[in-house]
N, C-alpha and C positions, 0 to 999 in steps of 0.2 A: 504493500500500500504506500502511496505517495501522499503525504499530508502537505497541504498548501496553506500559507498564512498570507492574507491580504488585509493589512491594517486600514486601507483607505479604498474600499471597493467602489464600484460605480455602476450605473445603468447607462450603457453606451448606445447612442443613436447615430448611425452612419447614413449619410445621404450622398448618393452619387449625382454630381452635377456636371453639365457640359463644360462650364467654365466658371471660375470664381471672379465675378465682377462686383467690385466694392460699390455699395450704394444702390445696387439693382435688386429687383425681385428675382430670386433664383428658383427655378422649377426642377425639382429632383427627378431623375429618371429611374431611380430605385432607392429603396430604403431598407434598413435593418435595425433591429433592436436586440442587443446582446447584453448579458451580464459582463461587467468589465472589471479591470484591475489586473495587474500582472500575475498575481498568484491565482486568481480566478481563471485566467487564460491558460495557465499551466495545467490546472485541474481539467479544463475543457479538452485540452490536447491529450492528456493522459487517458481520459474517459473515451475519447474518440478512438484511441488505440486499443480499447477493450480492457484497460487496466483499472483496478480499483483506486479511487482517490477520495479523500475527505477534505473539504474546503472549510477552513476556519476563517470567519470574517465578522466584523461588527456590522449589524444591519439595523436600520431605523426607518420609520415612516413607510409610506406607500411605495417609494422606489426600492427600499430594502426588501419589502415583501415580494415585489416583482422579481428582483434579483434571485431570491431564494427559489421562487417558482420556476424561473427559467433554468436554473442550475439543476433542479430536481428533474426537470423534463429532459435533461441531457444525461441522466443517469449518474449524477454527482451527489454524493452524500454531503449534506451541508451541516456544519456545526456552528450555528449562529450565536453571536453574542449580542443580545439586545442593547441598543443605545438609544438615548433620548433624541438626538439629532437625526435628521433625515439623511439617508444615503445620497450621495451626490449623483447628479445626472450630467453626462458629458456629451458633446456633439462633435462629430467629425464630418468634414466635407471632402469627398474624394473626387478628383478630376480624372479624365480619361488617360492622361499621361502618367498617372501614378502619384501626382502631387496630392498631399493630404494636409488639410488645415484643421487643427484640433482646438476645441475650446473645452478646457478641463476646469470643472468647478472645484472649489477648495475642499468641500466635504465638511462633515460635522466636527465639532471639537469634543474629544473624548475626556471624560472625567477620570480622576485617579482610580475610582472604583471600577469604571469600565475598562481601564487599562489593565488592572489586575485580573479582572474577569477574563479578558482576552488571553493573558498569559496562563491562567488556570485551565482554560479550555484547551489550549495547546498541550499542556502537560497531560491532560486526561487522555489525549489521543496519541501522544508521542511514542508510547511503548510499543505500538503495533506498526509503526511507520518505518519503511526502509530508508526513506529520505523525508526531510522536512524542507520544503522550498519556501523561503521567506522573501516576499517580493513587493517592490513598489515603494512609493513615498510614504512617509508617516503623516497621519492626520494631525490637525491641531490638537494640542494637549499631550502629545507624546514627545518626550525629549529625544534628541539624536542618539542618546545612549540606550534607547529602548530595545533596538535590535541586538545590541551587545548583551543585554540582560537575557533576551530570548535565546541567543546562541549559547550562553553559559548554562542556562537551565536545561536546554535540549541536550547538550553534551552530558550533563549529569544524569539524564535519563537514558543515555546510551544511543541517542539518535545522531544521524549524520545530517549536516546542515548545508543547503545550497542557498546563497544569499544574492539577491538581485536588487540592489539599491545603489544610491550614489551620494556624493557630497559628504557632509559631516557624519551622516548615519553609517555610511560604508567605512569611513576611517575609524570611527569609534568601535565598530563591530570587529575590526580586524584583530584587535588585541585579544579577542576570545577565540581566535583561530577557526573561523568557519571552514568547512571542508572544501567548498567550491564557492567562488564568487564569479558573477557573470556581468561584467560591465560592457557597454558598447564603447566605441572609439572615443566619443566625447567624454564619457564618464571616466574612462581610463586616463585620458589626458588631464582631466580635472583632478583626479586622485594623486597623480604624481607631480602636478604643477608645471607641466611643460608641454609644448606642442608635439604632435605626432604627424610626421610627413611620410613615413615609409612603414612597411610591415616590420622591419627590424626595430624601428622606434617603438612599435606596439609590443614587440617581444620584450624589449628592455623594460618597458613600463610594467608589463605583467610580472616579470621577474622581480621587480621592485615591490609590487604588492605582496608577493610571496615572502619577501623579507619582513614585511610588516605583519604577517600572520596568516595570509590566505594559504590554504592547503594546495589548491589548484585554481587557475584562472582560465575561464572559458570566455574569450573576448569576441564579441561580434564586431566585424569591420565593415558592415554594410554590404554593398555590392562586391567588395573584394573578398569576402569569405569570413572564416572564423579561425581563431587560434586557440589551442589548448596548451597551457604551460603547467606542468606538474612534475611530481617525482618520477612518473613513468617516462617522461620525455617532453619534447616540444614538437607539436604537429600543426600543420596548416591544412585547412579544408575549404573547398569551394565547390560550387555547382553552377551549371549553365541554367539560366532562367529565361524563358521565351518572352514573357510579358509580365511586368509588375502591375498588379491591380490595386493592391493595398498592402502597406507594410505594418498595419496595426496588428500588434500581437505576434509578429514574426519572431522576435527575440524570445518571447515566452514559449512559443512552439518549439524553438530550438532547445531551450532549457528542458522542456518536457521530454523531447526526444533523447537528450543526453542522459537524463535520470532514468528513463524507461529502459535504456540500454546498459544500465549498470553504473553510470556516473563516473567512469574513468577509462582512460586509454583511447586509442585511435578509433576503435569501433564505435564507442559512444560519441566521439566527435563526428564521425560519418553520419550517425543517426541524427545528431543535432543539425548538421548542415542540410540533410534531406528534409527534415521537418521545417526548417526556416525557409528553404527554397519553395516548398509546397505552399507555405502560408502566404507568401507575397503574391502568389498567383490566384488567391481566392478573394472574394469580396469582403469588405468590412473587416471584422475581426474573427471571421470564420476560421476555426482550427482544422488542420488537415486530418483526414482519416488515413488508414493504411493504403487505401486505393489511390490517394492523391500523391503518395510518395514515389519518387523515381531514384532509387539507390544507384542505378547505372550512370546517372548524371553527376554523381558525387566523386570528387577526387580528394584523397587525404594523403599527405606526404610528410615525412620527417625532414625532407629537404626543403626547408622553409625559405621562400624567396625574400630574403632580408632586404634587398635593395629595391624591391618593387615599390613604386610610389603609391600611396593611397589615393583612390579615386576622389575621395572627399577628405583631404588632409584637415586635421584639427589644429587650430591655432591656440 
């Protein structure tokens, strides 16, 4: 079982529009409504692969009730933590060329009692989890050290932790030695405080995160592929993608693929790349099923192209 933790979940509405013209009335050609949040997406991808997953998340108001209903409809066990504030609603506008404009609401402010209830609920389910995936931003009311406390408690329960967050929350949690961290290129550059222009720059940054406490680093480099830097070795994975339809949740699908394949080594990286490549070719935040995957399009190598410039360098 893969347990996911989403401290700031959302109800996501995605509209496909011909073009984003500021100040004009836009008529959507298609729309979707999905339960959102990075950990929620990981659970959705795990469930799509036919694996058991439990999603722990604070839920409040009508949007929270709808999130729980949508997750249950996808075969996901929900461990809700009731909160007073309403779960946030987010909007995404997707253009035909793959450009995505997102409007993310701040979400409710959690009280100290609600924070402790969230940690307690995680502890209740941690004993049966192969992995705990802790994902996304922290809501108002939770200090940056909250994830560090979660990692410490989960390790005491004997669970392995995959952490996908950024900024002060990531840096604070590293001291508790999460088993895997999954930054994208921008988050990786922010964590080490310097720009990334090449794949080699990303490798050095990932190695630095390991000196801070990360057991392994699974780094998403956008269209350039993904990196895995761990005790097992350093590997680079990529896949050919015909058409990018939406990149919402692609990184979350990658993490789900990585954990579902064991969470270590080149085979798990190949699974991560296959899931990410499939996700960007689907609408909105739809998570890929096994039928959407194309393992033959994936290449994983220990011969990392260190000098290759990143398509989108991070300054």
